[in-house]
N, C-alpha and C positions, 0 to 999 in steps of 0.2 A: 504493500499500500504505500501510497505516496503522501498518506496525511501526515500531520504533526504528530500522531499519538502513536503508540507501539500497537501494532496488532495484537497484542496480548490484552492490552487495555480496552479495547474493542469486544474482542470476545468476553471478557469479563463483564463488561456492562451488557451485552447483550444477553447473556445467562441470568444476571442480577434481574434485568427488566422484565424477563420471562417469570423468572422466580416471585416477582413483586406483582404481577398484574393476573393474566388470565391463571397461570399455574398454581396459583394460592388462592384466588379469590372467585375465579371464574366472571361471570357475566355481572356479579358482584363489583368489580373493579371497574365498570364502564363508567364515561365521564359522559357529558354532553356532547353528543357527537357532531361531526361537523357534517356529514351526508345523512340526511334524512332516511330513516329505516335501517340505519346500520348500528353495530356496536363499536364503540372506540374506548380503548384502553391506552393508557399514558404512564409514564416513569421519567422521571427526570435524576440525574446524580452528577453534580457538577456541571462540566462542558456539555457532556453528553444528554439528549433528549430520545425518548422511544416513542413511537405513536403506533398502534395495531388499530387498525379499522377494517372490520368484516362483517359480512351480510350472509342471513340465513341461519338455520339453528340443526336440522338433522343433516341437510347438506350445505355447507359455508364456503365461501370464497373471501380471502383476505390480503392482507398486505401490510407486514409491518417496515418501519422507516426508523432509522438512527440518523440523528442529525448531531455534528460537534461543531458548535458554537455556531448554531442555526443553520448550518448547510449540511444538507443531506448527504451521507458518506457510504451509508451500506442499506439494504434491503433484501426482503424475504417475501415472496408470494406464494400462496399455498391455496390448496382447495380439496376438498374432500369432507367426510361426513359419516355417519351410521349405515348399514346396510338399508335398502328399503324394507325388508322383511323386517325390522326393528320396528313394532308400532305403538306398543308401550312406552308410555312417558317414564314409567319409574324405571324402565331397563334404559332408556336414552339416558336418565340422568346418571345412571350407576356407572356407563361406559365413559360418560364424560368425568365422571369423578375418577375412576380409575386413569384416565387419560392425563387429568392434571397431577396424579400422584407420579405418574412416568416422566412428565415433562420437568417435575420439580428434580428430578435425579439428572437431568443434562449436565455434561461435561464442559469444560473452558476447550477441551481439544475439538469438540463437535457441538456448539451452543444453539445449533438450530432448532432442533428437538430434544426429544429425549435421548436416552442409552440405548445399545444394542439391543438388549432384552429386560423387560421387566416381568414379573410373574406375582401374582396374589389371587390366591384361590383358584376359580376356574378361567380365569382372566389372564392372556398373554399379551405383550406388547412387543411390537419389534420395529427397528428402525435401520434401516440400510441409508448410507449417504457416500457421495462420491465428492471428492473436491475439496477444497479449503475455505475460508471464510472471504477470501477474495472471489470464488466462483465455486458454488456448490448446488447439488440436486440430490435429491431422496425422496425416499417413499417409507412410511408408517402403517403399521396395521394393528389392529387389536382382535385378538380371538378371544371365543368364549366356549370352553370346553372344545377347542380345536375347530371350531366354525368361525368364519369370518364374519365379524359385525362392525367393521371399521376400517377405512382406509383414507391414506390422505397423502399428497403428491404435493412438494414443495423445491423451490430452486431460489436463488438468490445471489447475492455477493455484493464486493464494493462499487458503488458507483465513482466513475470518471468522468 
């Protein structure tokens, strides 16, 4: 990266922003959205600022942007959700609660989403990614008793 901060500082910030917004609070972290009908999450630490805007619930699409000194420096787009077979709202909430648990376990080496594998009860989260913070893409899944119940694709990187 050609920015005035080390890449590790950005990776740490991205990880903390995710942990302090959706991963820990879900939709409760929402602030007044800029875009009608969307959900918007924000986090600030020093000169870094994070904004995550998404639309939808069972299936959703969103974008995260990190700014440094009010200049966008990094972004990630994502799309996914629960399987259309999941109709029960209690099951949907349980899947998303497990997703937030997995997202809280992300690492500085790969701060985009969660770790490679998280298991709890019948749920298993898997995440496969390629690339670095500069340019990356990946796919995460959740299964319930080995049956797919959630999938998401993501990609992003440093803005130039």
